[in-house]
N, C-alpha and C positions, 0 to 999 in steps of 0.2 A: 176623437182617439186622444188620450193622454200619454205624457212621456213623462217619466220618472225616474232621476238619477239616484244611484246609489254607490258607494264606493265598494270595489269589487274585493280589497284587501280585506275589508271586514269580512267577506267571506271567504276570503283567502286568509255499490261503490262498487263500482265497475258497470258505471249506466253509462257513460259518455258513449253513446253510439254514433258520433260521427268522427269519420278517420279523417286525422287532419296529413295532410302532407306538409314538408318543412316549408313550402313557398305559400303559406296560408300564412304567414306573420309578414311582416310590412319590414321588417330586418331580417330575414331568415339566415341563419348561420351557412356558410356556406360549406356542401358536403365534403368528405374527404373522396378522394380516387381511388376506386378500387378496380384491383383486377380480379376478373370474375364473369361467366356467363350472366348472373343475373344475382340480387343481392336486396335484402330487407333489413332494415332497424325497427324493431316495436318497441315501444314504449308496455310493459305488461300490464300496469294497472290500467290503462285508458283502453290499450290497444290502438291509439294513433302509431302510423305511420309516420317515422320522423325523417327518415330519407330512405328511397328505394330506386331501383333500376331494373327494368325488365322482370318487374316482381310477379306477373301473371303469364310466364312468358311459360310454356309446360315444356319440362326437364325430366330425365331420368333419375327419382331421388334415391336411387341406390338403397344402403344400408339406413337411410334417413326412413324408409320404409318401416323400419321394426318400432318407430315411434308411434303408428299407429299399429302394429300387433301387440305392444304394451299397451296402448290406452284400450282396446279390445278385450284383452285379459283383466285389466283393472275393473270395466264396467261387468263383467261377469264375476267377479269377487264383489263389486258392491250391491248385485242382485238377490246374491246369495248361492248362484248357483254352484260355484266352487270359491275354495277357500285357500289362502297361502301355503297352508299348511295340507293340502291332499296332497298324498304320494301319486306320481307320475310312472308308468312305467315305459322306457324306451322302445318307440317300435323301431322295425327295420328302416322305413323310409327315413325316419331321421340320424341313422347313422351312415356314414360317410363314406365307409369301406364299402368300393363296388358301386358308388352311386356318383356319376358322371358331374351329375347337376352342382354336386359341392365342391368339384378338382378346383384347388389353387383359393378358396374362399375362405373366410372367417367362420371359425368353428368353436364349439365347447368343447370337441373331444368325448360326444359322446358315444356310449355303447349300445347297441341294441340288447333290452333286458336289463339295463341298467336302471333302478329306481330312487328316484329324487323329488322334494317338494315342488311346488307352483312357485314358491319363494325363490328357492334356487335355478331353478329355469329361466326365471326370471332377469336375475342377477347375469346369468350367462346371456341371455340377451342383449343385455343392457353395455354389461362390460366388455365381456369378451365381441359383442356384437355376433354371437355366434347363429349362424344358420341352422343348425342343426337344431338348437334350443327353442327358434322358432316353429320349426315341424312338429316337437314334440309337445310346444303347447297347444299348437290349433290341434293336433290329434285330438287331446284330451278334454279340451273346453268345446269344439265342434265337433268332433267325430272325424276331420278330414281336412286337407287344406281349400279344396273349393270350399267346405261349407264354412267356412274360416275367412277365407278371402268375401265372401259375399257378406257376411256380418263386417268386416273394414269397410266396403262400399257403400252398407248401410249406415255406418256413422261419418263417411265422408257426406252423406246427404244432410245430418243431423246437426251435421257442423258448418254446411253452407261452404264446403270447400269446393269451389266450381272449377277448378284447373286440377282436380284430382282424381284418379281413377287406380285401383291397383289389381294384381294381375297374379301378385306373388303372397305369399308371408314374409317373405325376409329381405325382398328388394334385387334378388339378381335378375340381369338384363332380361325384359318378356315384353314380346309387342303389345302396345296398348297400355302398357302402365306407365304415368306420368304423372307429376305434382308441379307445385309451382313455390317460389321462395313467398309468396306471401300465406299461400295455404299451409305452409310448412309450420310458419311462423304462429297462425293462427292455432293449430293444432298443437305446438308446444306451449300457446299460453294455456289450452285447454288441459293439458298434462301436469303442470304446475299448478293450476287451481283444484285439479278435481283428483290427483293422484298423491296426496300428502305422505301417505305410510310407502310409498313406491318410489317416490321422485328423490328420494337422497340417493339411491342406487345409481342416480347418475351424475354423481361427484363423487363414487369409488374409482380410484386409480389402478387396483389392480384385483382380480379373483385368482383365487386357488382352486382347480378342480381336478379330483384323480392325481396329484400331484403336479400338475401342469400348472404356473402360475402365468398368464397375461397381463399384461398394463392396458389399460383403457386408452383408445388409440386418440382421445380429444386431449391434446396438449395444451391448450389453456387451460385445463386444472391445475396446472403446475404453475401458471404466472401466479407471481407476487407481487405485481399492482393492479389484478383484476381478481374480485372473488367471484369467480367462475365455478357454479355448482350442476351445470350440465351443458349440453344435452348427449349430441349424439355426432357420430361422422359417418361419410357414407363414400365410395369409392368404386367407379367400375370402369372401363374402358371407356364406353359410352357416355356416361355422367361426369367424368372427370371426377376432383377433387371437391367433395361437400364438406359444411361442417354448419352445425347449428348450436350458439353457444348461450347459456343466460347466464348475466352479471348482474349481482347483486352490489348497493352502494348503500348504505343507510336504507332508507325505505323504500327506497327507488328500486325498480329491477328493470333492466332492458335483455330482448333477447335479438339477437344477430343472426340470420340466416345467409350462407353465402354457398351457393351451387357454382359448379363448373370452374373452380380453382384450378390452380397449374399444380400445384403439388402439395404433399401435406402439411409443410411449412409454411408453403403460399396461401392456403385457404385459413389456417390460423392469423395471419398475418392481417389478412385482409377483418376477417371477423373483429380481430385487437383493433382496429383502425377504427372501425366502427364503432364499439363501445367507449373507447375512450373518446372518440368525438361526440356519442352522446351523453356520456357523463362532463363533460367540460361544458356543453351547451345547453343544455336544459336542466329544467327542475319540472318535478310532478308536484302541482298544486291542487288543492280542493277549491273550489269556486264556488259551490253551491254545497249546501247542507240543508239536507232532507229536513220540513217542518220548521226552518229557522224563518223568522220574519226579515225582511228586506224593506217593507215597505207598510202603511195603511191606509185605506181608501174609505171614505164616508157612502154610507149605505143608508139610502132614504126610506122612510116608511117600514124599517126594522124597529126589534126589540132591542138593538145596539146602535149606536151612530154611527162605526166602522168597521173593518174586517181587515186583520193582519193576511198578506200576501205573500206567499214565497214559493219554494217550488216542493213537488214530491220526490223527489229524487235527490240522492247524493252524486255529484258530478265533479270528476278530478279532470285535468289537463296536463298534458307536458307542453309547457312554455318554452320558449327560450330566454334566458337568464337575464338575457340584455333587455329584451322588451317588458320583463314582468312590469318595471316601472309605467310601464305606457297601456298598460291593460287597462279599460275602464269597462263600467256596466251600467245598463238602464233599462227599466224595462217598460213596455208600452201597456196601454188599455186598451181593449179592444171597443170601448165604449165610452163617451162622457160621464155617465152617470151611473151607479148601481142601485138598482132597486130589490128590496126584500120579497120573494125569501130568498137567499143565498144560500147555498148547501156546499158544506166544506170540500175540498178538494174541484173544485168548479172552475173550471178554465176560463180566464177572465183578460186574455193577455200572452204577452211573451216577452221574455227575458232575453237581452241582447248582449254578446260582448264582444268588445272591439279592441283592436289594436291600433292606436293612434284613430285615424278614420276608418278603419276596415273593418267591416263585419266579420267576425269568424266565427261564432257559432250562436246560435238562439235555443231556447228551451221554452217549454209551456210555462205561464205564470199561472200560479192558483189561488184561491183561498185557502187558507189554515183553519177555518172555523165556522160554521154555520151561523146564519143572521135569520132568525125567523119575524115573520109579520109582525108590527105592532100592533100595540091596544089600538080601537077605533080614537079615540082620545089624540095618543102620540102622533098618528097618522093623518089625523086633520092638521093637528100643529106642522107636521112636515110639508103637508099641501101647502099650507098659508105661507110658510119660512121659504118654500120651494120655488109657488110658482106666482108668488104676489111681490 
Protein backbone atom coordinates (compact mmCIF):
# COMPACT_ATOMS: atom_id res chain seq x y z
CA UNK A 1 0.00 0.00 0.00
CA UNK A 2 1.34 3.42 -0.96
CA UNK A 3 0.42 6.77 0.60
CA UNK A 4 0.68 10.09 -1.25
CA UNK A 5 0.13 13.51 0.30
CA UNK A 6 -1.29 16.39 -1.73
CA UNK A 7 -2.34 19.94 -0.96
CA UNK A 8 -6.06 20.20 -0.37
CA UNK A 9 -5.94 23.95 -1.00
CA UNK A 10 -5.01 23.21 -4.60
CA UNK A 11 -8.22 21.22 -4.95
CA UNK A 12 -9.81 23.79 -2.78
CA UNK A 13 -21.93 18.93 -7.72
CA UNK A 14 -24.12 18.01 -5.31
CA UNK A 15 -22.28 14.77 -4.88
CA UNK A 16 -20.86 14.76 -1.35
CA UNK A 17 -22.80 11.87 0.08
CA UNK A 18 -21.37 11.95 3.59
CA UNK A 19 -23.63 13.69 6.13
CA UNK A 20 -21.38 15.52 8.57
CA UNK A 21 -22.48 16.66 11.99
CA UNK A 22 -20.85 19.72 13.49
CA UNK A 23 -18.79 17.49 15.85
CA UNK A 24 -17.04 15.77 12.92
CA UNK A 25 -14.34 18.43 13.15
CA UNK A 26 -11.58 18.80 15.71
CA UNK A 27 -12.59 22.30 16.76
CA UNK A 28 -16.26 22.43 15.88
CA UNK A 29 -17.82 25.82 16.64
CA UNK A 30 -20.29 25.60 19.56
CA UNK A 31 -23.86 25.68 18.22
CA UNK A 32 -26.40 28.27 19.36
CA UNK A 33 -28.94 27.53 22.06
CA UNK A 34 -32.28 26.92 20.35
CA UNK A 35 -35.67 26.95 22.06
CA UNK A 36 -37.85 24.54 20.07
CA UNK A 37 -38.87 20.90 19.96
CA UNK A 38 -36.44 20.02 17.15
CA UNK A 39 -34.29 21.74 14.57
CA UNK A 40 -31.78 21.31 11.76
CA UNK A 41 -29.35 23.61 9.97
CA UNK A 42 -28.38 22.12 6.59
CA UNK A 43 -25.88 23.28 4.00
CA UNK A 44 -27.80 23.30 0.71
CA UNK A 45 -24.89 22.47 -1.60
CA UNK A 46 -23.65 19.43 0.29
CA UNK A 47 -26.63 18.32 2.35
CA UNK A 48 -24.40 18.36 5.45
CA UNK A 49 -26.13 18.87 8.77
CA UNK A 50 -24.17 21.61 10.54
CA UNK A 51 -26.11 21.40 13.77
CA UNK A 52 -29.30 19.63 14.86
CA UNK A 53 -31.31 18.41 17.82
CA UNK A 54 -34.08 15.80 17.80
CA UNK A 55 -33.84 15.97 14.03
CA UNK A 56 -35.40 12.54 13.50
CA UNK A 57 -38.16 12.89 16.09
CA UNK A 58 -41.54 12.58 14.38
CA UNK A 59 -43.67 15.68 14.83
CA UNK A 60 -46.80 17.22 13.36
CA UNK A 61 -45.66 19.18 10.28
CA UNK A 62 -48.80 21.38 10.12
CA UNK A 63 -48.66 23.59 7.00
CA UNK A 64 -45.10 22.48 6.22
CA UNK A 65 -47.04 19.62 4.60
CA UNK A 66 -47.76 22.06 1.77
CA UNK A 67 -44.13 21.79 0.67
CA UNK A 68 -44.84 18.25 -0.47
CA UNK A 69 -48.15 19.33 -2.03
CA UNK A 70 -46.28 21.89 -4.12
CA UNK A 71 -43.55 19.37 -4.93
CA UNK A 72 -46.12 16.88 -6.29
CA UNK A 73 -47.76 19.59 -8.40
CA UNK A 74 -44.39 20.56 -9.85
CA UNK A 75 -43.59 16.94 -10.70
CA UNK A 76 -46.92 16.74 -12.55
CA UNK A 77 -45.88 19.82 -14.53
CA UNK A 78 -42.44 18.37 -15.26
CA UNK A 79 -44.01 15.15 -16.56
CA UNK A 80 -46.26 17.10 -18.95
CA UNK A 81 -49.49 15.88 -17.31
CA UNK A 82 -50.49 19.47 -16.54
CA UNK A 83 -49.16 22.98 -17.25
CA UNK A 84 -48.96 26.08 -15.06
CA UNK A 85 -51.50 27.77 -17.33
CA UNK A 86 -54.15 25.06 -17.07
CA UNK A 87 -57.48 26.46 -15.88
CA UNK A 88 -58.90 24.79 -12.77
CA UNK A 89 -62.56 24.95 -11.71
CA UNK A 90 -62.85 25.01 -7.93
CA UNK A 91 -65.10 22.28 -6.52
CA UNK A 92 -67.34 22.43 -3.45
CA UNK A 93 -64.86 20.44 -1.38
CA UNK A 94 -62.37 23.32 -1.74
CA UNK A 95 -64.94 25.91 -0.59
CA UNK A 96 -64.68 26.85 3.07
CA UNK A 97 -68.36 27.75 3.36
CA UNK A 98 -70.12 25.00 5.26
CA UNK A 99 -66.93 22.92 5.45
CA UNK A 100 -65.98 22.48 9.13
CA UNK A 101 -62.56 21.09 8.22
CA UNK A 102 -61.47 24.61 7.26
CA UNK A 103 -62.81 26.42 10.35
CA UNK A 104 -60.22 28.89 11.61
CA UNK A 105 -57.58 27.74 9.13
CA UNK A 106 -55.58 29.62 6.50
CA UNK A 107 -57.39 30.10 3.20
CA UNK A 108 -57.02 31.66 -0.22
CA UNK A 109 -60.80 32.32 0.04
CA UNK A 110 -61.82 30.40 -3.04
CA UNK A 111 -65.45 29.82 -3.95
CA UNK A 112 -67.02 26.86 -5.70
CA UNK A 113 -67.05 27.53 -9.42
CA UNK A 114 -64.09 29.94 -9.39
CA UNK A 115 -61.73 29.41 -12.32
CA UNK A 116 -58.04 30.12 -11.99
CA UNK A 117 -54.74 28.73 -13.21
CA UNK A 118 -52.53 26.10 -11.65
CA UNK A 119 -49.94 28.87 -11.22
CA UNK A 120 -52.35 31.08 -9.26
CA UNK A 121 -53.44 28.19 -7.07
CA UNK A 122 -49.79 27.38 -6.39
CA UNK A 123 -49.20 30.96 -5.30
CA UNK A 124 -52.22 30.70 -3.02
CA UNK A 125 -50.82 27.49 -1.54
CA UNK A 126 -47.38 29.02 -0.94
CA UNK A 127 -48.03 32.68 -0.04
CA UNK A 128 -51.47 32.44 1.60
CA UNK A 129 -50.91 28.88 2.88
CA UNK A 130 -54.39 28.28 1.52
CA UNK A 131 -55.87 24.94 2.54
CA UNK A 132 -58.58 25.47 -0.06
CA UNK A 133 -55.94 25.92 -2.78
CA UNK A 134 -54.39 22.58 -1.75
CA UNK A 135 -57.71 20.79 -2.17
CA UNK A 136 -58.39 22.41 -5.55
CA UNK A 137 -54.94 21.37 -6.81
CA UNK A 138 -55.31 17.84 -5.46
CA UNK A 139 -58.66 17.43 -7.23
CA UNK A 140 -57.20 18.68 -10.51
CA UNK A 141 -53.93 16.76 -10.44
CA UNK A 142 -55.13 13.44 -9.01
CA UNK A 143 -58.92 13.45 -9.14
CA UNK A 144 -59.30 13.70 -5.38
CA UNK A 145 -57.52 14.14 -2.08
CA UNK A 146 -56.93 10.43 -1.25
CA UNK A 147 -55.33 9.85 -4.65
CA UNK A 148 -53.15 12.94 -4.23
CA UNK A 149 -52.04 11.88 -0.73
CA UNK A 150 -50.96 8.56 -2.22
CA UNK A 151 -48.79 10.51 -4.66
CA UNK A 152 -47.32 12.52 -1.79
CA UNK A 153 -46.32 9.33 0.01
CA UNK A 154 -44.86 7.90 -3.19
CA UNK A 155 -42.46 10.85 -3.29
CA UNK A 156 -41.77 10.36 0.42
CA UNK A 157 -40.29 6.99 -0.52
CA UNK A 158 -38.44 8.34 -3.55
CA UNK A 159 -36.80 11.06 -1.45
CA UNK A 160 -36.09 8.52 1.34
CA UNK A 161 -37.89 10.54 3.98
CA UNK A 162 -37.84 7.86 6.66
CA UNK A 163 -39.64 9.85 9.34
CA UNK A 164 -42.49 11.11 7.17
CA UNK A 165 -46.02 10.02 6.29
CA UNK A 166 -48.87 12.20 5.03
CA UNK A 167 -52.61 11.83 5.55
CA UNK A 168 -53.79 15.22 4.23
CA UNK A 169 -52.93 17.57 1.38
CA UNK A 170 -52.84 20.67 3.61
CA UNK A 171 -51.37 19.66 6.98
CA UNK A 172 -54.35 20.06 9.28
CA UNK A 173 -54.13 17.62 12.19
CA UNK A 174 -54.72 14.00 11.22
CA UNK A 175 -53.84 10.71 12.98
CA UNK A 176 -50.76 9.10 11.47
CA UNK A 177 -49.43 12.26 9.84
CA UNK A 178 -45.86 13.13 10.83
CA UNK A 179 -42.50 14.34 9.62
CA UNK A 180 -39.18 15.42 11.10
CA UNK A 181 -36.89 18.42 10.94
CA UNK A 182 -34.33 16.42 8.97
CA UNK A 183 -36.83 15.10 6.42
CA UNK A 184 -38.27 18.58 5.87
CA UNK A 185 -34.77 19.96 5.27
CA UNK A 186 -34.20 17.24 2.64
CA UNK A 187 -37.55 18.04 1.03
CA UNK A 188 -36.74 21.77 1.02
CA UNK A 189 -33.42 21.07 -0.67
CA UNK A 190 -35.22 19.04 -3.35
CA UNK A 191 -37.71 21.87 -3.93
CA UNK A 192 -34.98 24.51 -4.30
CA UNK A 193 -33.04 22.26 -6.68
CA UNK A 194 -35.97 20.93 -8.68
CA UNK A 195 -38.50 23.78 -8.89
CA UNK A 196 -36.66 26.78 -10.41
CA UNK A 197 -39.80 28.06 -12.14
CA UNK A 198 -41.89 27.90 -8.96
CA UNK A 199 -39.37 28.48 -6.19
CA UNK A 200 -39.50 32.28 -6.54
CA UNK A 201 -43.06 32.12 -5.20
CA UNK A 202 -41.69 31.23 -1.77
CA UNK A 203 -40.13 34.70 -1.55
CA UNK A 204 -43.34 36.61 -2.40
CA UNK A 205 -44.34 38.75 0.56
CA UNK A 206 -48.03 39.14 -0.26
CA UNK A 207 -50.77 37.96 -2.57
CA UNK A 208 -54.01 39.63 -3.59
CA UNK A 209 -56.86 37.43 -4.79
CA UNK A 210 -60.47 38.52 -5.30
CA UNK A 211 -59.66 41.85 -3.64
CA UNK A 212 -58.24 40.19 -0.51
CA UNK A 213 -54.56 40.86 0.24
CA UNK A 214 -52.71 38.55 2.60
CA UNK A 215 -49.14 38.74 3.87
CA UNK A 216 -46.73 35.82 3.76
CA UNK A 217 -46.42 34.48 7.32
CA UNK A 218 -42.66 34.03 6.98
CA UNK A 219 -41.51 37.23 8.68
CA UNK A 220 -37.85 36.51 7.85
CA UNK A 221 -38.57 37.60 4.26
CA UNK A 222 -38.45 41.17 5.65
CA UNK A 223 -35.19 40.67 7.56
CA UNK A 224 -32.65 43.18 6.20
CA UNK A 225 -29.65 41.24 7.54
CA UNK A 226 -30.52 37.89 6.00
CA UNK A 227 -31.25 37.21 2.34
CA UNK A 228 -34.14 34.82 3.03
CA UNK A 229 -36.06 33.67 -0.07
CA UNK A 230 -38.31 30.95 1.41
CA UNK A 231 -39.72 28.59 2.41
CA UNK A 232 -42.75 28.12 4.73
CA UNK A 233 -44.35 28.39 8.14
CA UNK A 234 -46.89 26.17 9.86
CA UNK A 235 -48.90 26.04 13.05
CA UNK A 236 -51.52 23.93 14.77
CA UNK A 237 -52.22 23.48 18.45
CA UNK A 238 -50.44 20.12 18.51
CA UNK A 239 -47.54 21.11 16.24
CA UNK A 240 -46.55 24.39 17.84
CA UNK A 241 -44.96 26.99 15.60
CA UNK A 242 -42.89 25.64 12.69
CA UNK A 243 -40.73 27.41 10.14
CA UNK A 244 -38.33 26.55 7.33
CA UNK A 245 -36.11 29.39 6.15
CA UNK A 246 -33.58 29.36 3.33
CA UNK A 247 -30.94 32.08 3.28
CA UNK A 248 -28.42 32.94 0.55
CA UNK A 249 -25.04 34.49 1.35
CA UNK A 250 -22.97 34.91 -1.80
CA UNK A 251 -22.67 31.46 -3.37
CA UNK A 252 -23.75 29.72 -0.16
CA UNK A 253 -27.26 28.69 0.84
CA UNK A 254 -28.35 27.41 4.24
CA UNK A 255 -31.66 25.79 5.20
CA UNK A 256 -32.93 26.13 8.77
CA UNK A 257 -35.85 24.04 10.05
CA UNK A 258 -37.43 24.80 13.43
CA UNK A 259 -40.33 22.69 14.71
CA UNK A 260 -42.30 23.21 17.90
CA UNK A 261 -41.41 26.85 18.43
CA UNK A 262 -43.11 28.86 21.16
CA UNK A 263 -44.64 31.66 19.06
CA UNK A 264 -44.61 33.15 15.54
CA UNK A 265 -41.81 35.56 16.51
CA UNK A 266 -40.07 32.88 18.55
CA UNK A 267 -39.75 30.46 15.63
CA UNK A 268 -38.32 33.27 13.49
CA UNK A 269 -35.78 34.20 16.14
CA UNK A 270 -34.59 30.59 16.47
CA UNK A 271 -34.23 30.20 12.69
CA UNK A 272 -32.43 33.54 12.55
CA UNK A 273 -29.92 32.37 15.16
CA UNK A 274 -29.24 29.18 13.21
CA UNK A 275 -28.73 30.98 9.91
CA UNK A 276 -26.40 33.64 11.36
CA UNK A 277 -24.39 30.96 13.17
CA UNK A 278 -23.97 28.97 9.96
CA UNK A 279 -22.95 31.99 7.93
CA UNK A 280 -20.48 33.21 10.56
CA UNK A 281 -18.78 29.88 11.22
CA UNK A 282 -18.75 27.84 7.98
CA UNK A 283 -17.59 28.10 4.38
CA UNK A 284 -18.68 25.78 1.57
CA UNK A 285 -15.67 24.84 -0.54
CA UNK A 286 -15.00 22.53 -3.45
CA UNK A 287 -12.40 20.06 -2.24
CA UNK A 288 -12.34 17.69 -5.22
CA UNK A 289 -12.79 18.33 -8.94
CA UNK A 290 -14.01 15.61 -11.27
CA UNK A 291 -11.26 14.57 -13.68
CA UNK A 292 -8.56 16.80 -12.17
CA UNK A 293 -5.16 15.22 -11.60
CA UNK A 294 -4.04 14.97 -7.98
CA UNK A 295 -1.09 12.66 -8.63
CA UNK A 296 0.69 10.43 -11.12
CA UNK A 297 1.63 6.79 -10.61
CA UNK A 298 4.04 4.45 -12.38
CA UNK A 299 2.50 1.73 -14.56
CA UNK A 300 4.56 -1.32 -15.49
CA UNK A 301 4.34 -3.13 -18.85
CA UNK A 302 2.19 -0.46 -20.47
CA UNK A 303 2.27 1.73 -23.55
CA UNK A 304 2.68 4.65 -21.09
CA UNK A 305 5.03 4.84 -18.15
CA UNK A 306 2.52 6.46 -15.79
CA UNK A 307 -1.13 7.29 -15.30
CA UNK A 308 -2.78 10.31 -13.69
CA UNK A 309 -5.07 9.63 -10.73
CA UNK A 310 -7.89 11.70 -9.26
CA UNK A 311 -11.61 11.50 -8.63
CA UNK A 312 -14.66 10.86 -10.80
CA UNK A 313 -16.88 13.31 -8.90
CA UNK A 314 -17.09 16.93 -7.84
CA UNK A 315 -17.14 17.18 -4.06
CA UNK A 316 -18.06 20.17 -1.93
CA UNK A 317 -17.83 20.35 1.85
CA UNK A 318 -19.01 22.84 4.42
CA UNK A 319 -16.02 23.37 6.68
CA UNK A 320 -15.55 25.44 9.83
CA UNK A 321 -13.81 28.64 8.79
CA UNK A 322 -11.32 28.37 11.62
CA UNK A 323 -10.33 24.84 10.58
CA UNK A 324 -9.85 25.38 6.83
CA UNK A 325 -6.04 25.94 7.22
CA UNK A 326 -5.84 22.61 9.06
CA UNK A 327 -7.61 20.52 6.41
CA UNK A 328 -5.15 18.15 4.73
CA UNK A 329 -5.53 15.35 2.21
CA UNK A 330 -3.72 12.24 1.06
CA UNK A 331 -4.45 9.32 -1.18
CA UNK A 332 -3.74 5.68 -0.46
CA UNK A 333 -3.13 3.15 -3.25
CA UNK A 334 -4.57 -0.34 -2.89
CA UNK A 335 -1.39 -2.04 -4.13
CA UNK A 336 2.29 -1.22 -4.23
CA UNK A 337 2.50 -1.44 -8.02
CA UNK A 338 0.23 -0.98 -11.01
CA UNK A 339 0.51 -3.17 -14.10
CA UNK A 340 -1.06 -2.64 -17.53
CA UNK A 341 -3.68 -2.87 -18.77
CA UNK A 342 -5.34 -0.16 -16.69
CA UNK A 343 -8.80 1.16 -17.59
CA UNK A 344 -9.88 4.76 -17.19
CA UNK A 345 -12.00 5.27 -14.08
CA UNK A 346 -10.56 2.14 -12.49
CA UNK A 347 -10.71 2.16 -8.68
CA UNK A 348 -7.13 2.07 -7.39
CA UNK A 349 -7.37 3.46 -3.87
CA UNK A 350 -8.94 6.02 -1.54
CA UNK A 351 -8.69 9.78 -1.14
CA UNK A 352 -8.72 10.70 2.55
CA UNK A 353 -9.46 14.10 4.07
CA UNK A 354 -8.19 15.02 7.54
CA UNK A 355 -8.87 17.79 9.99
CA UNK A 356 -5.50 17.84 11.72
CA UNK A 357 -5.08 14.10 12.52
CA UNK A 358 -8.79 13.20 12.40
CA UNK A 359 -10.16 11.44 9.31
CA UNK A 360 -13.35 13.28 8.35
CA UNK A 361 -14.15 11.95 4.85
CA UNK A 362 -12.95 9.62 2.11
CA UNK A 363 -13.77 9.00 -1.56
CA UNK A 364 -12.64 6.56 -4.28
CA UNK A 365 -9.35 7.24 -6.08
CA UNK A 366 -9.56 6.40 -9.79
CA UNK A 367 -7.36 6.45 -12.86
CA UNK A 368 -8.03 9.30 -15.29
CA UNK A 369 -6.90 7.54 -18.50
CA UNK A 370 -6.41 4.13 -20.13
CA UNK A 371 -3.02 2.46 -20.19
CA UNK A 372 -2.84 -0.40 -22.66
CA UNK A 373 -0.28 -3.18 -22.73
CA UNK A 374 3.00 -2.08 -24.21
CA UNK A 375 4.85 -3.76 -27.04
CA UNK A 376 6.69 -7.02 -26.40
CA UNK A 377 10.02 -5.16 -26.43
CA UNK A 378 8.87 -2.47 -23.95
CA UNK A 379 7.40 -5.12 -21.66
CA UNK A 380 10.69 -7.03 -21.77
CA UNK A 381 12.62 -3.88 -20.87
CA UNK A 382 10.21 -3.22 -18.00
CA UNK A 383 10.71 -6.78 -16.81
CA UNK A 384 14.48 -6.36 -16.78
CA UNK A 385 14.22 -3.04 -14.99
CA UNK A 386 11.57 -4.20 -12.57
CA UNK A 387 12.68 -7.71 -11.67
CA UNK A 388 16.44 -7.64 -11.95
